[in-house]
DSSP file (Angstrom, degrees, kcal/mol; ACC not computed):
  #  RESIDUE AA STRUCTURE BP1 BP2  ACC     N-H-->O    O-->H-N    N-H-->O    O-->H-N    TCO  KAPPA ALPHA  PHI   PSI    X-CA   Y-CA   Z-CA
    1    1 A X     >        0   0    0      0, 0.0     4,-1.0     0, 0.0     0, 0.0   0.000 360.0 360.0 360.0 -17.3  -75.0  -74.0  -23.9
    2    2 A X  H  >  +     0   0    0      1,-0.2     4,-2.3     2,-0.2     5,-0.2   0.849 360.0  62.3 -72.2 -33.8  -75.4  -72.1  -20.6
    3    3 A X  H  > S+     0   0    0      1,-0.2     4,-2.6     2,-0.2     5,-0.2   0.929 102.3  47.3 -63.1 -48.4  -72.3  -73.7  -19.1
    4    4 A X  H  > S+     0   0    0      1,-0.2     4,-2.4     2,-0.2    -1,-0.2   0.898 113.6  49.4 -60.5 -38.1  -69.7  -72.3  -21.6
    5    5 A X  H  X S+     0   0    0     -4,-1.0     4,-2.3     2,-0.2    -1,-0.2   0.907 111.8  48.8 -66.4 -40.6  -71.2  -68.8  -21.4
    6    6 A X  H  X S+     0   0    0     -4,-2.3     4,-2.3     2,-0.2    -2,-0.2   0.904 112.1  48.7 -64.6 -42.7  -71.1  -69.0  -17.5
    7    7 A X  H  X S+     0   0    0     -4,-2.6     4,-2.6     2,-0.2    -2,-0.2   0.905 110.9  50.5 -64.7 -41.6  -67.4  -70.2  -17.6
    8    8 A X  H  X S+     0   0    0     -4,-2.4     4,-2.4    -5,-0.2    -2,-0.2   0.914 111.2  48.4 -62.7 -43.4  -66.5  -67.4  -20.0
    9    9 A X  H  X S+     0   0    0     -4,-2.3     4,-2.2     2,-0.2    -2,-0.2   0.909 112.3  48.7 -63.8 -42.3  -68.1  -64.8  -17.8
   10   10 A X  H  X S+     0   0    0     -4,-2.3     4,-2.2     2,-0.2    -2,-0.2   0.908 111.0  50.6 -63.9 -42.4  -66.4  -66.2  -14.7
   11   11 A X  H  X S+     0   0    0     -4,-2.6     4,-2.4     2,-0.2    -2,-0.2   0.912 110.3  49.0 -62.2 -44.1  -63.0  -66.2  -16.5
   12   12 A X  H  X S+     0   0    0     -4,-2.4     4,-2.5     1,-0.2     5,-0.2   0.918 111.0  50.4 -63.1 -43.6  -63.4  -62.6  -17.7
   13   13 A X  H  X S+     0   0    0     -4,-2.2     4,-2.1     1,-0.2    -1,-0.2   0.902 111.0  49.1 -61.8 -40.9  -64.3  -61.5  -14.2
   14   14 A X  H  X S+     0   0    0     -4,-2.2     4,-1.6     2,-0.2    -2,-0.2   0.914 110.9  49.4 -65.3 -43.7  -61.3  -63.3  -12.7
   15   15 A X  H  < S+     0   0    0     -4,-2.4     4,-0.5     1,-0.2    -2,-0.2   0.928 113.8  45.9 -62.4 -44.9  -58.9  -61.7  -15.3
   16   16 A X  H >< S+     0   0    0     -4,-2.5     3,-0.7     1,-0.2    -1,-0.2   0.860 110.2  54.4 -66.9 -35.1  -60.3  -58.2  -14.6
   17   17 A X  H 3< S+     0   0    0     -4,-2.1    -1,-0.2     1,-0.2    -2,-0.2   0.822 110.7  45.0 -69.1 -31.0  -60.2  -58.7  -10.8
   18   18 A X  T 3< S+     0   0    0     -4,-1.6     2,-0.2    -3,-0.2    -1,-0.2   0.390  84.6 109.5 -98.2   3.6  -56.5  -59.7  -10.8
   19   19 A X  S <  S-     0   0    0     -3,-0.7     2,-0.1    -4,-0.5     3,-0.1  -0.586  79.1-106.0 -75.5 140.4  -55.2  -57.0  -13.1
   20   20 A X        -     0   0    0     -2,-0.2     2,-0.2     1,-0.1    -1,-0.1  -0.391  38.3-106.0 -66.2 143.9  -53.1  -54.3  -11.4
   21   21 A X        -     0   0    0      1,-0.1     2,-0.3    -2,-0.1    -1,-0.1  -0.472  32.1-123.5 -70.1 138.4  -54.8  -51.0  -10.9
   22   22 A X        -     0   0    0     -2,-0.2     2,-0.6    -3,-0.1    -1,-0.1  -0.654  22.1-118.7 -82.3 136.0  -53.6  -48.3  -13.2
   23   23 A X        +     0   0    0     -2,-0.3    -1,-0.1     1,-0.2     3,-0.0  -0.649  33.4 177.5 -75.6 120.5  -52.3  -45.1  -11.5
   24   24 A X        +     0   0    0     -2,-0.6     2,-0.4     1,-0.1    -1,-0.2   0.683  60.0  65.3 -98.1 -20.6  -54.5  -42.3  -12.7
   25   25 A X  S    S-     0   0    0      3,-0.0     2,-0.3     0, 0.0    -1,-0.1  -0.872  80.8-127.3-107.6 136.7  -53.1  -39.5  -10.6
   26   26 A X        -     0   0    0     -2,-0.4     3,-0.1     1,-0.1     2,-0.1  -0.577  33.9-107.9 -76.5 139.1  -49.5  -38.3  -11.1
   27   27 A X        -     0   0    0     -2,-0.3     2,-0.1     1,-0.1    -1,-0.1  -0.384  38.9-101.5 -66.4 145.0  -47.5  -38.2   -7.9
   28   28 A X        -     0   0    0     -2,-0.1     2,-0.3    48,-0.1    -1,-0.1  -0.446  41.1-159.0 -66.1 137.5  -46.8  -34.7   -6.5
   29   29 A X        -     0   0    0     -2,-0.1    47,-0.2    -3,-0.1     2,-0.1  -0.876  16.1-115.1-118.4 153.3  -43.4  -33.5   -7.3
   30   30 A X        -     0   0    0     45,-3.1     2,-0.1    -2,-0.3    48,-0.1  -0.486  34.0-113.2 -81.7 157.5  -41.3  -30.8   -5.6
   31   31 A X     >  -     0   0    0     -2,-0.1     4,-2.2     1,-0.1     5,-0.1  -0.354  24.7-108.4 -83.9 167.8  -40.4  -27.7   -7.5
   32   32 A X  H  > S+     0   0    0      1,-0.2     4,-2.4     2,-0.2     5,-0.2   0.897 121.7  54.7 -61.2 -39.5  -36.8  -26.7   -8.5
   33   33 A X  H  > S+     0   0    0      1,-0.2     4,-2.1     2,-0.2    -1,-0.2   0.907 108.6  47.3 -61.8 -42.7  -37.0  -24.0   -5.9
   34   34 A X  H  > S+     0   0    0      2,-0.2     4,-2.6     1,-0.2    -1,-0.2   0.880 109.8  53.9 -65.6 -37.8  -37.8  -26.5   -3.2
   35   35 A X  H  X S+     0   0    0     -4,-2.2     4,-2.3     2,-0.2    -2,-0.2   0.908 108.7  48.6 -63.1 -41.9  -35.1  -28.8   -4.4
   36   36 A X  H  X S+     0   0    0     -4,-2.4     4,-2.9     2,-0.2     5,-0.2   0.915 111.0  51.0 -63.3 -42.8  -32.5  -26.0   -4.1
   37   37 A X  H  X S+     0   0    0     -4,-2.1     4,-1.6     1,-0.2    -2,-0.2   0.925 111.1  47.5 -61.0 -45.8  -33.8  -25.2   -0.6
   38   38 A X  H  X S+     0   0    0     -4,-2.6     4,-1.1     1,-0.2    -1,-0.2   0.905 114.8  46.7 -62.0 -41.5  -33.5  -28.8    0.5
   39   39 A X  H  X S+     0   0    0     -4,-2.3     4,-2.4     1,-0.2     3,-0.4   0.922 113.6  46.2 -68.5 -44.6  -30.0  -29.1   -1.0
   40   40 A X  H  < S+     0   0    0     -4,-2.9    -1,-0.2     1,-0.2    -2,-0.2   0.714 105.4  61.2 -75.8 -18.5  -28.7  -25.8    0.5
   41   41 A X  H  < S+     0   0    0     -4,-1.6    -1,-0.2    -5,-0.2     3,-0.2   0.851 112.8  38.2 -68.1 -33.2  -30.2  -26.7    3.9
   42   42 A X  H  < S+     0   0    0     -4,-1.1     2,-0.4    -3,-0.4    -2,-0.2   0.871 133.0  21.8 -84.5 -40.1  -27.9  -29.7    3.9
   43   43 A X  S  < S-     0   0    0     -4,-2.4    -1,-0.3    -5,-0.1     2,-0.2  -0.950  82.1-142.0-132.0 110.0  -24.8  -28.1    2.3
   44   44 A X        +     0   0    0     -2,-0.4    20,-0.8    -3,-0.2     2,-0.3  -0.466  51.0  89.4 -76.7 144.2  -24.6  -24.3    2.6
   45   45 A X  E    S-A   63   0A   0     18,-0.2     2,-0.5    -2,-0.2    18,-0.2  -0.973  76.7 -50.1 162.0-168.5  -23.2  -22.4   -0.4
   46   46 A X  E     -A   62   0A   0     16,-2.5    16,-3.2    -2,-0.3     2,-0.4  -0.835  49.0-125.4-100.5 130.3  -24.1  -20.7   -3.6
   47   47 A X  E     +A   61   0A   0     -2,-0.5    14,-0.2    14,-0.2     3,-0.1  -0.608  29.8 175.4 -75.3 125.4  -26.3  -22.6   -6.2
   48   48 A X  E     -     0   0A   0     12,-3.3     2,-0.3    -2,-0.4    13,-0.2   0.805  61.0  -7.6 -97.2 -37.5  -24.6  -22.7   -9.5
   49   49 A X  E     -A   60   0A   0     11,-1.3    11,-3.1     2,-0.0     2,-0.4  -0.993  49.3-161.4-160.4 149.1  -26.9  -24.9  -11.6
   50   50 A X  E     +A   59   0A   0     -2,-0.3     2,-0.3     9,-0.2     9,-0.2  -0.995  21.0 162.2-137.4 135.7  -30.0  -27.1  -11.3
   51   51 A X  E     -A   58   0A   0      7,-1.9     7,-3.4    -2,-0.4     2,-0.4  -0.930  34.8-110.5-144.1 166.6  -31.1  -29.7  -13.9
   52   52 A X  E     +A   57   0A   0     -2,-0.3     2,-0.3     5,-0.2     5,-0.2  -0.824  28.8 173.4-102.0 140.7  -33.4  -32.7  -14.2
   53   53 A X  E >   -A   56   0A   0      3,-3.2     3,-1.9    -2,-0.4     2,-0.3  -0.793  61.7 -60.0-147.2 100.8  -32.0  -36.2  -14.6
   54   54 A X  T 3  S-     0   0    0     -2,-0.3    -1,-0.1     1,-0.3     0, 0.0  -0.472 121.3 -11.4  64.7-122.4  -34.6  -39.0  -14.4
   55   55 A X  T 3  S+     0   0    0     -2,-0.3    20,-3.0    -3,-0.1    21,-0.3   0.330 126.8  76.1 -89.9   6.0  -36.3  -38.9  -11.0
   56   56 A X  E <   -AB  53  74A   0     -3,-1.9    -3,-3.2    18,-0.2     2,-0.4  -0.853  67.8-138.3-122.9 151.5  -33.8  -36.4   -9.6
   57   57 A X  E     -AB  52  73A   0     16,-2.7    16,-2.7    -2,-0.3     2,-0.6  -0.884  24.6-143.7 -93.3 138.7  -32.9  -32.8   -9.7
   58   58 A X  E     -AB  51  72A   0     -7,-3.4    -7,-1.9    -2,-0.4     2,-0.6  -0.936  16.2-167.4-104.9 117.6  -29.2  -32.3   -9.8
   59   59 A X  E     -AB  50  71A   0     12,-3.0    12,-2.5    -2,-0.6     2,-0.5  -0.925   5.9-156.5-110.2 118.1  -28.2  -29.2   -7.8
   60   60 A X  E     -AB  49  70A   0    -11,-3.1   -12,-3.3    -2,-0.6   -11,-1.3  -0.833  16.6-172.1 -96.1 126.0  -24.6  -28.0   -8.2
   61   61 A X  E     -AB  47  69A   0      8,-2.8     8,-2.4    -2,-0.5     2,-0.8  -0.954  24.8-143.2-124.9 135.6  -23.4  -25.9   -5.3
   62   62 A X  E     -AB  46  68A   0    -16,-3.2   -16,-2.5    -2,-0.4     6,-0.2  -0.875  32.9-141.6 -91.9 109.8  -20.3  -23.9   -4.7
   63   63 A X  E >   -A   45   0A   0      4,-3.2     3,-2.0    -2,-0.8   -18,-0.2  -0.234  21.4-107.3 -71.7 162.1  -19.4  -24.5   -1.1
   64   64 A X  T 3  S+     0   0    0    -20,-0.8    -1,-0.1     1,-0.3   -19,-0.1   0.762 119.9  57.1 -60.7 -26.7  -18.1  -21.8    1.3
   65   65 A X  T 3  S-     0   0    0      2,-0.1    -1,-0.3     1,-0.0     3,-0.1   0.383 123.6-101.8 -88.0   4.6  -14.7  -23.5    1.2
   66   66 A X  S <  S+     0   0    0     -3,-2.0     2,-0.1     1,-0.3    -2,-0.1   0.294  80.5 128.3  97.2  -9.6  -14.5  -23.2   -2.7
   67   67 A X        -     0   0    0     -5,-0.1    -4,-3.2     1,-0.0     2,-0.5  -0.465  50.4-139.2 -77.9 153.4  -15.3  -26.8   -3.5
   68   68 A X  E     +B   62   0A   0     -6,-0.2     2,-0.3    -2,-0.1    -6,-0.2  -0.955  23.9 179.2-112.8 130.7  -18.1  -27.6   -6.0
   69   69 A X  E     -B   61   0A   0     -8,-2.4    -8,-2.8    -2,-0.5     2,-0.5  -0.940  21.9-139.6-129.1 153.5  -20.5  -30.5   -5.3
   70   70 A X  E     -B   60   0A   0     -2,-0.3    13,-2.6   -10,-0.2     2,-0.4  -0.950  19.5-166.1-109.7 131.0  -23.4  -32.1   -7.1
   71   71 A X  E     -BC  59  82A   0    -12,-2.5   -12,-3.0    -2,-0.5     2,-0.5  -0.939  13.0-140.8-117.3 140.0  -26.4  -33.2   -5.0
   72   72 A X  E     -BC  58  81A   0      9,-3.4     9,-2.9    -2,-0.4     2,-0.5  -0.873  15.9-169.9 -97.9 128.6  -29.3  -35.4   -6.2
   73   73 A X  E     -BC  57  80A   0    -16,-2.7   -16,-2.7    -2,-0.5     7,-0.2  -0.975  24.0-126.7-120.0 117.6  -32.7  -34.4   -4.9
   74   74 A X  E  >  -B   56   0A   0      5,-2.4     4,-1.5    -2,-0.5   -18,-0.2  -0.417  13.5-138.7 -65.9 132.6  -35.5  -36.9   -5.5
   75   75 A X  T  4 S+     0   0    0    -20,-3.0   -45,-3.1     1,-0.2    -1,-0.1   0.720  96.8  29.6 -68.7 -22.3  -38.4  -35.2   -7.2
   76   76 A X  T  4 S+     0   0    0    -21,-0.3    -1,-0.2   -47,-0.2   -20,-0.1   0.846 130.1  30.8-102.3 -48.8  -41.1  -36.9   -5.2
   77   77 A X  T  4 S-     0   0    0      2,-0.1    -2,-0.2   -47,-0.0     3,-0.1   0.753  89.7-133.8 -86.4 -24.9  -39.6  -37.7   -1.8
   78   78 A X     <  +     0   0    0     -4,-1.5     2,-0.1     1,-0.3    -3,-0.1   0.556  45.7 161.6  80.1   7.6  -37.2  -34.7   -1.5
   79   79 A X        -     0   0    0     -6,-0.1    -5,-2.4     1,-0.1     2,-0.5  -0.413  29.9-144.1 -63.9 133.8  -34.4  -37.0   -0.4
   80   80 A X  E     +C   73   0A   0     -7,-0.2     2,-0.4    -2,-0.1    -7,-0.2  -0.889  21.0 177.9-106.6 127.7  -30.9  -35.4   -0.8
   81   81 A X  E     -C   72   0A   0     -9,-2.9    -9,-3.4    -2,-0.5     2,-0.5  -0.976  30.0-123.4-127.2 141.9  -27.9  -37.5   -1.8
   82   82 A X  E      C   71   0A   0     -2,-0.4   -11,-0.2   -11,-0.2    -2,-0.0  -0.722 360.0 360.0 -81.6 129.5  -24.4  -36.4   -2.5
   83   83 A X              0   0    0    -13,-2.6   -12,-0.1    -2,-0.5    -1,-0.1   0.458 360.0 360.0 -80.1 360.0  -23.4  -37.5   -6.0
């Protein structure tokens, strides 16, 4: 009777050892103010609007030449992409 109990214990240990670790801490995110700063550093102009969309802030900027552009700023990395 000892062998089945030993096998069960070994199996449970193996299953627990190979489960992916759960992330307990939330990743730091940048603020809306920081997102605007990152976006306007890349494209100068007046900020018209900022909103959240998934993992990104969408920053709408009125450029000095009169064009309007939307920039995506990643909430964790701060990467700026032109939409």
